[in-house]
C-alpha positions, 0 to 999 in steps of 0.5 A: 664115228662108228654107229651101233645098230639100235638093237645092239645099243638096247642090249648094251643098255639092258646089261648095264642096268642088270649090272646095277642090280647084281648085289640085290640079286645076290641078296635075294638069292641068299634069302630074306634080310634080318638085323643083328645088333651087337650092343655093349654095356654102358660105362655109367650104368650097369645093365644098360646096353647103349655104349655107342662107340662099340655098337655094331649093326649087321644085316644078314640073310636067310630063308624065310621062316627059318631060324636066324644064324646070328653069332656073338663076337669076341671082344676084349673086356666083354662077355656076350650074354645068352640070346635066342635065334628067331624065325626070319619074317618075310617082311624083314622085320626080324631083329636079334639083339646080342648084349655084351656085358663088361667083365669084372676085373680085380685090381690090387694096389700094394703101396708098401712095395717090398719089405726092404724097400726094393722092388722086384717083378719076380713075384706078385708083390716082390720078394719078401713083400709086405702084404699088409695094407693091400688095397683091392678093387673089383670093377667093371672093364673100361670104367674110371680107374679108382685112384689118380696117377699122382706121384705120391702114394700117400693118398692111399694109406697112412704111411706108405714108405718102409720104416727107413724112409730117409733111405728110400723114396717113392718113385712111382707105380709098376705098372703105371696107373691107367685112366680106365680099368684094364681088361685083365686082373692087375697088381700095381706095386709102389716102387722105391729107390735109394738113389733119389733126389728131393725137389720142390714144386712151386705153384704160380698164378697169373695176376689180375689185370696183368699183361702177358709176359714171357718171363712169368713176371706177371705171376705170383707164387702161392707158397701155401701150395708148395710141396717137396717130392722125391724122384729117382736119380736119372729119371724125370721129375713128376710135378703134380697138378693141383686139384680142380677145386684149387684152380677154378678159373685157371689152366696149367701151362705145360710143365717143364719137368727136369732130370733128377741127378743125385750128383748135382749140387743145385737145388731142384725146383719145378715151377708150375704156372697157372694162367687165367682162363678167358671167360666168354659170356654169350647174349642171345635175344631169344625169340625176338630174332632182332640180332643176326647172331648172338653177341659175346663178351670175353675177359680174363677170369676174375676181371671186372665186367663193366656195364658198358660191355653188356650188349644194349637191348635198344635194338631188340623188339618182338611184336606184341611183347615187352622185354622182361630182362635177361633170364639170369643175373649178369655177374659183375666179374668174369667167372665162368662161361655162360649164356644169357637169353632175353625173356619177354612178357605179354604186357597189357596197357590201359586206355582211360576215357574221362567223360568230363561230366558226361555219362555213359549208360547213366554213369559218370565214372571213367571208362577203362579199356585194357589190352595187349600191345598191337591188339585192337582197341574197343572204344566206349560208346559216345557219352552224353551231356545235357545241353551239350554236344559230344565233339569227340575225344581230345586226341585220336584214339588208336585202333590198336594198343600202343606201348604206354597207358593213355588217357582220353578226355571228352570234348563238349560243344553247345547242344543242337537245340537251344531255346527251342531253336533247332538247326541242321548241319554240324559245324558247316560254317566256319568262324573267324577270330580277330582279337575279341571280334568273332565273325561268320562266313556264310555260303551264300551272301545273296540270301537274307540270314539271321544269326543267333549267337551263344556265348558259354551256353547263353544267348548273346545276340540275334539278328542280321549281324554276322559278327559279335565283339567279346568284352573282358578277358577270359575263355569263351565258347562261341556258337552261332546258328545261321538261318536262311529260310528253311535251312540252318547251319552251325559253327563253334569256336573257342576264344581265349582273351587275355 
């Protein structure tokens, strides 16, 4: 392979780098950048220029401190509003806004067509047209067309047909109604024909809890909604769909219109089938993030939503919060797509400390401590009781609040000073129970021990005997003080004799 000298490689690199900056160089030569926004009026709100479908942003260049050279565009249905040029700032912050207002358009609708029932495009309303009951609208370009595209003109005036209605049929509008207001003034004229065919449109709705069927046997006709219409011979029928209010929860299947034939002897019937919508309910665990994704349940419109279909909440948890339930009531039937989100509350729990005859700061009342799940528990100070020793609470007090209310009861043992005899240690020796016999094990049997026994707070025996025998049934709290020289130890036990 041939190798280029190092300086030639450097030259090639420099020119390659320069080629990347050609566009920037051209722009620098042209001057400082500024922006021209072409803003178009909203469909919904007159005077608001936020219609994004037509928005255009231009970046132009010009000498700093000179005037911008922004130019309005010609756009069908819009008229550019006056605007002012500005001096071009050196920092590129100059912005020119050109607003385009939607033109007002005049629409005229002539439901009666021609006086003789014919239609002609030779004149504005046709030759010898009936000009009474002309409906006129002045609307902005692109806004919704003021009337629907139903095949019957009866929505627009009380009696749209000429006097000889038996001889003529309304067969459409010329031109056809658009979805939105056109850019030009337009006249829409009802068209009538003597060669027409009457036809019936029937509406069928899918049955509840039915299986799909290719022959529509699972659909039932709503006879109250059937209509009789007319179509020009040789043209297709036009079966109108029902209003949204009449078909909540249903969607029309494609309609099979037919060719109208004035010479046919068979009655012309068009059937329109409405299928039940599939309704989807979405369940979201909200801020818990226990589920990896939302859960959904689907069913046909109007069918029952049984409780077993609703996702269980057993696997939802959120630290330091309790479940408060779904954010809205769940319906018993599938009616509309909806989302249900779990809500939470900062629930507080109470721990009650029963002093069992003891006192804290001179009060025998129970002490309550309240706090949120997962937060620390502040225990009350130890209670006191004359001639009794506080041994603790009947169960361990958690360091943090759980998810239930709890009660803790003080446990008491005989006091450390009885009949003027004091002892050291706290349950340093153990007591053994065998039936009604209670015995004590001392740490050093070679020494001489004196045992003082107490039963239910009263002295029971004193001497060298390391055991006592209880008589009679009942519950006994036994305390022993074992003394050897200057040392003393204590032990307690509760004996229940049946």
